[in-house]
Backbone and ligand atoms as CSV (ligand in chain L), in Angstrom:
chain,resi,resn,atom,element,x,y,z
A,1,MET,N,N,48.279,-18.165,9.532
A,1,MET,CA,C,48.307,-18.993,10.754
A,1,MET,C,C,49.587,-19.823,10.752
A,2,SER,N,N,50.391,-19.685,11.786
A,2,SER,CA,C,51.628,-20.452,11.790
A,2,SER,C,C,51.517,-21.622,12.773
A,3,PHE,N,N,51.960,-22.747,12.291
A,3,PHE,CA,C,51.893,-23.959,13.098
A,3,PHE,C,C,53.271,-24.275,13.678
A,4,LEU,N,N,53.286,-24.720,14.917
A,4,LEU,CA,C,54.523,-25.123,15.578
A,4,LEU,C,C,54.461,-26.612,15.868
A,5,ARG,N,N,55.633,-27.265,15.793
A,5,ARG,CA,C,55.656,-28.692,16.129
A,5,ARG,C,C,55.493,-28.847,17.639
A,6,ALA,N,N,54.494,-29.647,18.030
A,6,ALA,CA,C,54.218,-29.827,19.458
A,6,ALA,C,C,54.861,-31.101,19.997
A,7,CYS,N,N,54.794,-32.168,19.218
A,7,CYS,CA,C,55.386,-33.447,19.626
A,7,CYS,C,C,55.249,-34.416,18.459
A,8,ALA,N,N,55.730,-35.636,18.677
A,8,ALA,CA,C,55.525,-36.691,17.687
A,8,ALA,C,C,54.169,-37.346,17.940
A,9,LEU,N,N,53.502,-37.734,16.875
A,9,LEU,CA,C,52.211,-38.398,17.031
A,9,LEU,C,C,52.346,-39.636,17.906
A,10,GLY,N,N,53.484,-40.334,17.732
A,10,GLY,CA,C,53.721,-41.552,18.510
A,10,GLY,C,C,53.891,-41.294,20.000
A,11,ASP,N,N,54.088,-40.022,20.376
A,11,ASP,CA,C,54.212,-39.689,21.803
A,11,ASP,C,C,52.862,-39.636,22.497
A,12,LEU,N,N,51.784,-39.619,21.713
A,12,LEU,CA,C,50.445,-39.456,22.301
A,12,LEU,C,C,49.731,-40.797,22.390
A,13,GLN,N,N,49.400,-41.164,23.609
A,13,GLN,CA,C,48.571,-42.365,23.803
A,13,GLN,C,C,47.113,-41.937,23.838
A,14,GLU,N,N,46.254,-42.791,23.337
A,14,GLU,CA,C,44.844,-42.403,23.241
A,14,GLU,C,C,44.280,-42.052,24.624
A,15,ASP,N,N,43.612,-40.905,24.654
A,15,ASP,CA,C,42.922,-40.402,25.850
A,15,ASP,C,C,43.847,-40.145,27.040
A,16,VAL,N,N,45.144,-39.991,26.768
A,16,VAL,CA,C,46.096,-39.617,27.826
A,16,VAL,C,C,46.649,-38.224,27.477
A,17,PRO,N,N,46.243,-37.181,28.221
A,17,PRO,CA,C,46.662,-35.826,27.870
A,17,PRO,C,C,48.165,-35.631,28.032
A,18,LYS,N,N,48.697,-34.782,27.164
A,18,LYS,CA,C,50.123,-34.428,27.258
A,18,LYS,C,C,50.224,-32.909,27.267
A,19,ARG,N,N,50.930,-32.382,28.250
A,19,ARG,CA,C,51.105,-30.934,28.328
A,19,ARG,C,C,52.345,-30.516,27.561
A,20,VAL,N,N,52.188,-29.486,26.736
A,20,VAL,CA,C,53.336,-28.887,26.060
A,20,VAL,C,C,53.206,-27.375,26.202
A,21,GLU,N,N,54.292,-26.667,25.926
A,21,GLU,CA,C,54.219,-25.222,25.929
A,21,GLU,C,C,54.687,-24.717,24.577
A,22,LEU,N,N,53.856,-23.912,23.938
A,22,LEU,CA,C,54.177,-23.412,22.607
A,22,LEU,C,C,54.111,-21.889,22.632
A,23,ASN,N,N,55.216,-21.239,22.334
A,23,ASN,CA,C,55.273,-19.767,22.418
A,23,ASN,C,C,54.794,-19.273,23.776
A,24,GLY,N,N,55.099,-20.024,24.830
A,24,GLY,CA,C,54.704,-19.614,26.167
A,24,GLY,C,C,53.269,-19.952,26.528
A,25,VAL,N,N,52.538,-20.603,25.609
A,25,VAL,CA,C,51.141,-20.951,25.871
A,25,VAL,C,C,51.068,-22.411,26.319
A,26,PRO,N,N,50.502,-22.671,27.504
A,26,PRO,CA,C,50.363,-24.057,27.939
A,26,PRO,C,C,49.215,-24.747,27.198
A,27,VAL,N,N,49.531,-25.890,26.632
A,27,VAL,CA,C,48.555,-26.585,25.784
A,27,VAL,C,C,48.443,-28.034,26.236
A,28,ALA,N,N,47.218,-28.530,26.334
A,28,ALA,CA,C,46.995,-29.961,26.577
A,28,ALA,C,C,46.660,-30.602,25.238
A,29,LEU,N,N,47.480,-31.574,24.852
A,29,LEU,CA,C,47.230,-32.315,23.611
A,29,LEU,C,C,46.563,-33.624,23.966
A,30,VAL,N,N,45.541,-33.988,23.221
A,30,VAL,CA,C,44.864,-35.250,23.501
A,30,VAL,C,C,44.559,-35.955,22.180
A,31,ARG,N,N,44.985,-37.200,22.104
A,31,ARG,CA,C,44.662,-38.032,20.947
A,31,ARG,C,C,43.427,-38.849,21.307
A,32,THR,N,N,42.404,-38.773,20.498
A,32,THR,CA,C,41.174,-39.528,20.750
A,32,THR,C,C,40.832,-40.320,19.496
A,33,ASP,N,N,39.742,-41.079,19.555
A,33,ASP,CA,C,39.350,-41.797,18.340
A,33,ASP,C,C,38.733,-40.854,17.312
A,34,GLU,N,N,38.555,-39.580,17.675
A,34,GLU,CA,C,38.070,-38.569,16.722
A,34,GLU,C,C,39.207,-37.723,16.168
A,35,GLY,N,N,40.436,-37.987,16.582
A,35,GLY,CA,C,41.560,-37.207,16.110
A,35,GLY,C,C,42.344,-36.622,17.269
A,36,VAL,N,N,43.266,-35.715,16.928
A,36,VAL,CA,C,44.091,-35.078,17.956
A,36,VAL,C,C,43.561,-33.662,18.199
A,37,PHE,N,N,43.432,-33.298,19.466
A,37,PHE,CA,C,42.921,-31.985,19.839
A,37,PHE,C,C,43.935,-31.264,20.708
A,38,ALA,N,N,43.909,-29.927,20.582
A,38,ALA,CA,C,44.777,-29.076,21.404
A,38,ALA,C,C,43.888,-28.061,22.100
A,39,ILE,N,N,44.010,-28.004,23.413
A,39,ILE,CA,C,43.151,-27.146,24.215
A,39,ILE,C,C,44.044,-26.426,25.224
A,40,ASN,N,N,43.693,-25.189,25.555
A,40,ASN,CA,C,44.505,-24.490,26.555
A,40,ASN,C,C,44.520,-25.302,27.838
A,41,ASP,N,N,45.697,-25.420,28.430
A,41,ASP,CA,C,45.846,-26.355,29.554
A,41,ASP,C,C,45.328,-25.806,30.879
A,42,ILE,N,N,44.930,-24.546,30.914
A,42,ILE,CA,C,44.516,-23.960,32.198
A,42,ILE,C,C,42.985,-23.912,32.283
A,43,CYS,N,N,42.465,-24.515,33.309
A,43,CYS,CA,C,41.018,-24.519,33.522
A,43,CYS,C,C,40.508,-23.075,33.597
A,44,SER,N,N,39.310,-22.839,33.059
A,44,SER,CA,C,38.767,-21.474,33.074
A,44,SER,C,C,38.184,-21.115,34.441
A,45,HIS,N,N,38.133,-22.066,35.347
A,45,HIS,CA,C,37.572,-21.812,36.676
A,45,HIS,C,C,38.643,-21.389,37.670
A,46,ALA,N,N,39.774,-22.047,37.638
A,46,ALA,CA,C,40.896,-21.687,38.506
A,46,ALA,C,C,42.170,-22.137,37.800
A,47,ASN,N,N,43.283,-21.743,38.368
A,47,ASN,CA,C,44.548,-21.915,37.665
A,47,ASN,C,C,45.127,-23.307,37.882
A,48,VAL,N,N,44.474,-24.313,37.331
A,48,VAL,CA,C,45.022,-25.663,37.428
A,48,VAL,C,C,45.118,-26.273,36.034
A,49,SER,N,N,45.953,-27.296,35.948
A,49,SER,CA,C,46.296,-27.887,34.665
A,49,SER,C,C,45.268,-28.947,34.261
A,50,LEU,N,N,44.619,-28.720,33.128
A,50,LEU,CA,C,43.620,-29.697,32.667
A,50,LEU,C,C,44.259,-31.019,32.253
A,51,SER,N,N,45.531,-30.952,31.828
A,51,SER,CA,C,46.171,-32.181,31.346
A,51,SER,C,C,46.393,-33.198,32.468
A,52,GLU,N,N,46.166,-32.778,33.715
A,52,GLU,CA,C,46.257,-33.743,34.821
A,52,GLU,C,C,44.927,-34.437,35.059
A,53,GLY,N,N,43.919,-34.082,34.278
A,53,GLY,CA,C,42.597,-34.706,34.425
A,53,GLY,C,C,42.418,-35.892,33.494
A,54,GLU,N,N,41.241,-36.490,33.546
A,54,GLU,CA,C,40.968,-37.672,32.735
A,54,GLU,C,C,40.136,-37.313,31.508
A,55,VAL,N,N,40.316,-38.151,30.481
A,55,VAL,CA,C,39.612,-37.922,29.222
A,55,VAL,C,C,38.664,-39.081,28.949
A,56,GLU,N,N,37.449,-38.712,28.547
A,56,GLU,CA,C,36.485,-39.732,28.138
A,56,GLU,C,C,35.528,-39.109,27.138
A,57,ASP,N,N,35.260,-39.801,26.048
A,57,ASP,CA,C,34.307,-39.348,25.031
A,57,ASP,C,C,34.576,-37.912,24.574
A,58,CYS,N,N,35.835,-37.617,24.285
A,58,CYS,CA,C,36.220,-36.289,23.777
A,58,CYS,C,C,35.988,-35.163,24.783
A,59,MET,N,N,35.917,-35.509,26.058
A,59,MET,CA,C,35.793,-34.508,27.111
A,59,MET,C,C,36.979,-34.679,28.056
A,60,ILE,N,N,37.516,-33.552,28.529
A,60,ILE,CA,C,38.576,-33.619,29.533
A,60,ILE,C,C,38.018,-33.058,30.837
A,61,GLU,N,N,38.239,-33.806,31.899
A,61,GLU,CA,C,37.653,-33.431,33.184
A,61,GLU,C,C,38.686,-32.723,34.051
A,62,CYS,N,N,38.316,-31.576,34.584
A,62,CYS,CA,C,39.201,-30.878,35.514
A,62,CYS,C,C,39.229,-31.662,36.819
A,63,TRP,N,N,40.449,-31.966,37.258
A,63,TRP,CA,C,40.583,-32.833,38.454
A,63,TRP,C,C,40.187,-32.119,39.731
A,64,LEU,N,N,40.157,-30.750,39.710
A,64,LEU,CA,C,39.948,-30.048,40.971
A,64,LEU,C,C,38.475,-30.001,41.385
A,65,HIS,N,N,37.612,-29.543,40.481
A,65,HIS,CA,C,36.185,-29.435,40.852
A,65,HIS,C,C,35.266,-30.189,39.904
A,66,GLY,N,N,35.820,-30.834,38.899
A,66,GLY,CA,C,35.012,-31.764,38.117
A,66,GLY,C,C,34.309,-31.237,36.893
A,67,SER,N,N,34.509,-29.965,36.511
A,67,SER,CA,C,33.926,-29.535,35.234
A,67,SER,C,C,34.617,-30.269,34.093
A,68,SER,N,N,33.836,-30.644,33.081
A,68,SER,CA,C,34.420,-31.271,31.899
A,68,SER,C,C,34.362,-30.298,30.732
A,69,PHE,N,N,35.392,-30.299,29.922
A,69,PHE,CA,C,35.462,-29.413,28.761
A,69,PHE,C,C,35.507,-30.256,27.493
A,70,ASP,N,N,34.720,-29.794,26.500
A,70,ASP,CA,C,34.693,-30.484,25.215
A,70,ASP,C,C,35.983,-30.169,24.454
A,71,LEU,N,N,36.717,-31.193,24.076
A,71,LEU,CA,C,37.995,-30.980,23.391
A,71,LEU,C,C,37.802,-30.337,22.018
A,72,ARG,N,N,36.601,-30.476,21.435
A,72,ARG,CA,C,36.349,-29.936,20.102
A,72,ARG,C,C,36.028,-28.444,20.157
A,73,SER,N,N,35.360,-28.007,21.222
A,73,SER,CA,C,34.901,-26.614,21.285
A,73,SER,C,C,35.497,-25.837,22.458
A,74,GLY,N,N,35.999,-26.540,23.463
A,74,GLY,CA,C,36.490,-25.876,24.668
A,74,GLY,C,C,35.397,-25.529,25.658
A,75,LYS,N,N,34.146,-25.846,25.326
A,75,LYS,CA,C,33.043,-25.444,26.211
A,75,LYS,C,C,32.898,-26.390,27.403
A,76,PRO,N,N,32.600,-25.814,28.571
A,76,PRO,CA,C,32.361,-26.666,29.735
A,76,PRO,C,C,30.968,-27.277,29.662
A,77,SER,N,N,30.854,-28.483,30.168
A,77,SER,CA,C,29.540,-29.142,30.121
A,77,SER,C,C,28.758,-28.904,31.407
A,78,GLY,N,N,29.432,-28.380,32.420
A,78,GLY,CA,C,28.700,-28.163,33.659
A,78,GLY,C,C,29.501,-27.353,34.641
A,79,LEU,N,N,28.851,-26.909,35.692
A,79,LEU,CA,C,29.484,-26.085,36.719
A,79,LEU,C,C,30.560,-26.889,37.458
A,80,PRO,N,N,31.492,-26.199,38.121
A,80,PRO,CA,C,31.482,-24.763,38.385
A,80,PRO,C,C,32.056,-23.892,37.260
A,81,ALA,N,N,32.742,-24.465,36.281
A,81,ALA,CA,C,33.274,-23.628,35.205
A,81,ALA,C,C,32.122,-23.145,34.324
A,82,THR,N,N,32.184,-21.894,33.915
A,82,THR,CA,C,31.143,-21.361,33.032
A,82,THR,C,C,31.730,-20.847,31.721
A,83,LYS,N,N,33.037,-20.558,31.725
A,83,LYS,CA,C,33.658,-20.014,30.509
A,83,LYS,C,C,34.390,-21.114,29.754
A,84,PRO,N,N,34.400,-21.016,28.424
A,84,PRO,CA,C,35.171,-21.997,27.652
A,84,PRO,C,C,36.670,-21.758,27.777
A,85,VAL,N,N,37.446,-22.764,27.446
A,85,VAL,CA,C,38.884,-22.582,27.294
A,85,VAL,C,C,39.187,-22.581,25.796
A,86,ALA,N,N,40.303,-21.970,25.437
A,86,ALA,CA,C,40.648,-21.862,24.018
A,86,ALA,C,C,41.008,-23.228,23.440
A,87,VAL,N,N,40.593,-23.454,22.200
A,87,VAL,CA,C,41.054,-24.632,21.473
A,87,VAL,C,C,41.864,-24.141,20.269
A,88,TYR,N,N,42.792,-24.961,19.832
A,88,TYR,CA,C,43.725,-24.532,18.799
A,88,TYR,C,C,43.705,-25.511,17.624
A,89,PRO,N,N,43.904,-24.972,16.410
A,89,PRO,CA,C,43.950,-25.838,15.230
A,89,PRO,C,C,45.133,-26.807,15.289
A,90,VAL,N,N,44.891,-28.026,14.850
A,90,VAL,CA,C,45.924,-29.077,14.856
A,90,VAL,C,C,46.083,-29.618,13.433
A,91,LYS,N,N,47.324,-29.852,13.031
A,91,LYS,CA,C,47.611,-30.514,11.760
A,91,LYS,C,C,48.545,-31.673,12.049
A,92,ILE,N,N,48.323,-32.768,11.346
A,92,ILE,CA,C,49.250,-33.899,11.458
A,92,ILE,C,C,50.028,-33.982,10.152
A,93,GLU,N,N,51.348,-33.945,10.249
A,93,GLU,CA,C,52.180,-34.083,9.052
A,93,GLU,C,C,53.174,-35.197,9.306
A,94,GLY,N,N,52.942,-36.319,8.654
A,94,GLY,CA,C,53.784,-37.479,8.922
A,94,GLY,C,C,53.598,-37.881,10.370
A,95,ASP,N,N,54.710,-37.867,11.127
A,95,ASP,CA,C,54.614,-38.226,12.551
A,95,ASP,C,C,54.646,-36.976,13.431
A,96,ASP,N,N,54.495,-35.807,12.822
A,96,ASP,CA,C,54.550,-34.571,13.604
A,96,ASP,C,C,53.160,-34.031,13.896
A,97,VAL,N,N,52.961,-33.646,15.154
A,97,VAL,CA,C,51.724,-32.964,15.547
A,97,VAL,C,C,52.029,-31.471,15.585
A,98,LEU,N,N,51.325,-30.718,14.757
A,98,LEU,CA,C,51.546,-29.277,14.653
A,98,LEU,C,C,50.335,-28.537,15.194
A,99,VAL,N,N,50.601,-27.482,15.943
A,99,VAL,CA,C,49.519,-26.723,16.567
A,99,VAL,C,C,49.741,-25.242,16.307
A,100,SER,N,N,48.656,-24.531,16.047
A,100,SER,CA,C,48.727,-23.081,15.919
A,100,SER,C,C,48.098,-22.439,17.136
A,101,VAL,N,N,48.926,-21.762,17.933
A,101,VAL,CA,C,48.395,-21.114,19.125
A,101,VAL,C,C,48.145,-19.627,18.894
A,102,ASN,N,N,48.368,-19.160,17.666
A,102,ASN,CA,C,48.203,-17.723,17.406
A,102,ASN,C,C,46.756,-17.296,17.398
A,103,GLN,N,N,45.924,-18.137,16.810
A,103,GLN,CA,C,44.533,-17.761,16.651
A,103,GLN,C,C,43.680,-18.617,17.547
A,104,GLU,N,N,43.098,-18.005,18.569
A,104,GLU,CA,C,42.220,-18.767,19.435
A,104,GLU,C,C,40.852,-18.839,18.798
A,105,SER,N,N,40.187,-19.943,19.014
A,105,SER,CA,C,38.838,-20.058,18.451
A,105,SER,C,C,37.904,-20.573,19.518
L,1,LIG,S1,S,39.500,-25.466,38.825
L,1,LIG,FE1,FE,38.666,-26.546,37.172
L,1,LIG,S2,S,36.602,-26.801,37.696
L,1,LIG,FE2,FE,37.407,-25.655,39.342
């Protein structure tokens, strides 16, 4: 599993999503009180950016139709989305946030 540097840890404000692109994969990074999570930035319901939504209690809400996705599992908590979005492994090394987008889980 290869990790790529996504950003500096100091660039992430708590519960404020940040969009990055790693190897062409759009990723929403979110720092929460449970740690830093990386989730595919495209909602599984339609082609909109999840990082433009709001985060609360480790859930990111799609701004378009309101489905929330669990940052830990990628699973939606309610309709209209029914499919999960990919989540990616995250490592923190010093002030670097590293993400592996090769293996979806
Ligand atoms: S586009 Fe995200 S819930 Fe519809």
